[in-house]
C-alpha positions in Angstrom: 25.4 285.5 258.7 23.0 282.6 259.1 24.0 279.2 260.6 23.8 277.6 257.1 26.0 280.4 255.6 28.5 280.0 258.4 28.6 276.2 257.8 29.3 276.7 254.1 31.9 279.3 254.9 33.6 276.9 257.3 33.7 274.1 254.7 35.1 276.4 252.0 37.8 277.8 254.2 38.8 274.3 255.3 38.8 273.0 251.7 41.2 275.8 250.7 43.8 274.0 252.9 43.7 270.7 251.1 47.3 270.2 249.8 47.8 271.0 246.1 47.7 267.9 244.0 45.6 265.8 246.4 42.0 264.7 245.8 39.5 265.4 248.5 37.3 262.3 248.9 35.2 263.4 251.8 35.0 266.0 254.6 32.7 266.8 257.5 32.6 268.5 260.9 33.8 266.2 263.6 34.1 266.0 267.4 35.2 263.5 270.0 32.3 261.1 270.7 30.4 262.1 273.9 31.4 258.9 275.7 35.1 259.1 274.8 37.6 260.1 277.4 38.8 263.6 277.4 42.6 264.2 277.4 44.1 266.3 280.1 44.4 270.0 279.3 48.1 270.0 278.6 47.8 267.0 276.3 45.5 269.0 274.0 47.3 270.9 271.2 47.3 274.6 271.0 45.8 275.8 267.7 45.0 279.1 266.0 47.6 280.9 268.0 47.6 284.0 265.8 44.0 285.0 266.7 43.1 287.3 269.5 40.5 286.4 272.1 37.2 288.2 271.5 35.3 290.0 274.2 32.6 287.3 274.1 35.3 284.7 274.7 36.7 286.6 277.7 33.2 286.9 279.2 32.6 283.1 278.7 35.9 282.0 280.2 34.8 282.1 283.9 31.6 280.2 282.9 33.6 277.6 281.1 35.8 276.8 284.1 32.9 276.9 286.5 31.1 274.3 284.4 34.2 272.1 284.3 34.6 272.3 288.0 31.0 271.6 288.9 30.0 269.0 286.3 29.0 265.5 287.6 30.1 266.0 291.2 30.3 268.9 293.6 34.0 268.6 294.4 35.9 271.5 292.9 39.3 270.0 293.8 38.6 266.7 292.2 37.1 268.4 289.1 40.2 270.6 288.8 42.5 267.6 288.9 40.4 265.9 286.2 40.6 269.0 284.0 44.3 268.8 283.9 45.0 265.0 283.9 43.8 261.8 282.2 41.7 260.4 285.0 38.8 259.9 282.6 40.9 257.5 280.6 40.9 255.0 283.5 37.2 254.6 283.6 35.9 251.4 282.1 33.8 251.1 279.0 35.2 254.2 277.2 35.4 254.1 273.4 39.1 254.7 273.0 41.5 251.8 272.4 45.2 252.6 272.8 47.1 255.2 274.8 47.3 258.9 274.2 50.5 258.4 272.2 48.8 255.8 269.8 47.4 257.0 266.5 43.9 257.0 267.9 45.1 258.8 271.0 46.7 261.5 268.8 43.5 261.9 266.9 41.5 262.1 270.1 43.8 264.8 271.5 43.7 266.8 268.3 39.9 266.8 268.3 39.8 269.0 271.4 42.4 271.7 270.7 43.1 274.6 273.0 41.9 277.8 271.2 41.1 281.3 272.3 37.7 281.4 270.7 35.1 279.0 269.3 36.3 276.9 266.4 35.0 274.2 264.1 37.0 271.0 263.5 36.8 269.5 260.0 37.9 266.0 259.2 39.2 265.6 255.6 40.0 262.4 253.8 42.1 262.8 250.6 43.7 260.2 248.4 46.9 260.7 250.5 46.0 261.7 254.0 43.6 261.9 256.9 43.7 265.4 258.4 42.0 267.8 260.8 41.5 271.4 259.9 40.7 274.0 262.6 38.6 277.0 261.5 38.0 279.9 263.8 34.4 280.9 264.3 35.4 284.4 265.5 35.2 287.5 263.3 36.7 291.0 263.8 34.5 294.1 264.2 35.0 294.7 260.4 33.7 291.2 259.6 37.1 289.7 258.7 37.0 285.9 259.6 39.5 284.4 262.0 42.3 282.1 260.9 42.1 278.5 259.7 45.0 276.0 259.8 45.8 272.3 259.4 46.2 270.5 262.6 46.9 266.7 263.1 47.4 264.6 259.9 48.5 261.1 259.0 49.1 259.1 255.8 45.8 257.6 254.7 47.5 254.2 254.6 47.7 254.3 258.4 43.9 254.2 258.5 42.5 250.7 258.2 38.8 250.8 258.9 35.8 252.8 260.0 32.9 251.3 262.0 29.4 252.8 262.1 28.1 253.0 265.6 24.8 254.6 264.9 23.4 252.0 267.3 24.9 254.3 270.0 24.0 257.6 268.4 23.6 258.9 264.9 26.9 260.0 263.4 29.1 258.1 265.8 31.9 256.1 264.2 35.0 254.3 265.3 38.1 254.9 263.3 40.9 252.2 263.4 44.6 252.5 262.6 47.4 250.2 261.7 48.8 250.2 265.2 45.6 248.5 266.4 44.3 251.6 268.2 40.9 253.1 267.5 39.0 256.2 268.5 35.2 257.0 268.6 34.2 260.2 266.9 31.0 262.0 266.1 30.1 263.5 262.7 27.4 266.1 263.4 24.7 267.5 261.1 23.5 266.2 257.7 25.5 264.1 255.3 27.6 262.2 257.7 26.8 258.8 256.0 29.0 259.8 253.1 32.1 260.0 255.2 32.4 256.2 255.6 32.6 255.8 251.8 36.1 257.4 251.8 37.6 254.8 254.1 39.2 251.5 253.0 37.1 249.1 255.1 33.6 250.0 256.3 32.1 248.0 259.1 28.7 248.0 260.8 28.2 247.8 264.6 27.5 244.0 264.1 31.0 243.5 262.8 33.9 242.7 265.1 36.8 245.1 265.4 39.6 243.7 263.1 42.7 242.4 264.8 45.9 244.2 263.8 48.1 242.4 261.4 
């Protein structure tokens, strides 16, 4: 299956999980923005628990942890502590406003779920909710695709604005919530400009972040 075919398959499987009776306004693959703080390992939700780890995933596991421990500094103990805690949150200038328990913090945590295999994360905006869908990218030896499930979701009325930050990088946006928190995300690939049209208030990078009511 080509990359384009995999992309279409992921979108279709995610759309099948839109609740009956709701109108899908926009959807796109999403990730936590590169400059955003990473939540500690145990703050990240577990997802797609029903799937089994593939052989390729087992083989990549040591490489993943080796990369986590050696990135940025050659101090394995320090990197191990950072992998399991929120030390990154304390660094200045990071595009996340609000604690991990805020609405933006919940979204940030849900964008990096703990899964056994590679997965795609789709952000969906319906007429009633904003939700994340996790779609496994693993397939069995017989070609049967892995599971897909709805993860974090909130009433769309809790979302107050979206701010285009393409001045930082193409596809980067900040999403604001009624509690005054906001999180920076990245919409990858083509078509990300259409996502902003589904939000109640669209801002450019020249606009100030609205103050909560």
